[in-house]
C-alpha positions as CSV (number, residue, x, y, z in Angstrom):
1,M,2.5,19.5,-19.5
2,P,-0.5,19.1,-21.8
3,K,-2.9,16.2,-21.2
4,E,-3.7,14.0,-24.1
5,T,-6.9,11.9,-24.5
6,T,-6.5,8.4,-25.6
7,E,-8.7,7.7,-28.7
8,N,-10.5,4.6,-27.5
9,S,-11.1,5.2,-23.7
10,G,-11.5,8.9,-23.4
11,K,-9.2,8.9,-20.4
12,K,-6.5,11.5,-19.9
13,Q,-2.8,10.6,-19.9
14,I,-0.4,12.3,-17.5
15,L,3.2,12.0,-16.7
16,L,3.7,11.2,-13.1
17,R,7.1,11.1,-11.3
18,L,7.3,9.1,-8.2
19,S,10.1,8.3,-5.8
20,P,11.4,4.8,-6.0
21,T,10.2,4.2,-2.4
22,L,6.6,5.3,-3.2
23,W,6.7,3.3,-6.5
24,K,7.7,0.2,-4.5
25,E,4.9,0.7,-1.9
26,L,2.3,1.3,-4.6
27,A,3.5,-1.8,-6.6
28,G,3.1,-4.0,-3.5
29,W,-0.3,-2.6,-2.7
30,A,-1.5,-3.0,-6.3
31,E,-0.3,-6.6,-6.3
32,D,-2.2,-7.3,-3.0
33,D,-5.3,-5.8,-4.6
34,F,-4.8,-7.6,-7.9
35,R,-4.5,-4.3,-9.8
36,S,-1.9,-2.8,-12.1
37,I,0.0,0.1,-10.6
38,N,-1.9,2.5,-12.9
39,G,-5.2,0.9,-11.8
40,Q,-4.2,1.3,-8.2
41,I,-3.3,4.9,-8.5
42,E,-6.6,5.6,-10.3
43,Y,-8.5,3.7,-7.6
44,L,-6.8,5.7,-4.8
45,L,-7.4,9.0,-6.5
46,T,-11.0,8.1,-7.1
47,E,-11.5,7.2,-3.5
48,C,-9.9,10.4,-2.3
49,V,-12.1,12.5,-4.5
50,R,-15.2,10.5,-3.3
51,Q,-14.3,11.0,0.4
52,R,-13.6,14.7,-0.2
53,K,-17.0,15.2,-1.8
54,K,-18.6,13.3,1.0
55,A,-16.9,15.4,3.6
56,N,-17.8,18.7,1.9
57,A,-21.5,17.6,1.6
58,K,-22.0,17.6,5.3
59,P,-23.7,20.7,6.7
């Protein structure tokens, strides 16, 4: 599936399919953190990438 760039933000758009159970968990978590579900997913992915980079940087 091709990724499209939104004109005003420069962010990529993707289609993401989630199970109803995972959606419900993410929605609850996002609400607890005062984020949208999209914002929560982006936050979690950003944190995972940051942690991976940190782990790979160790000698």
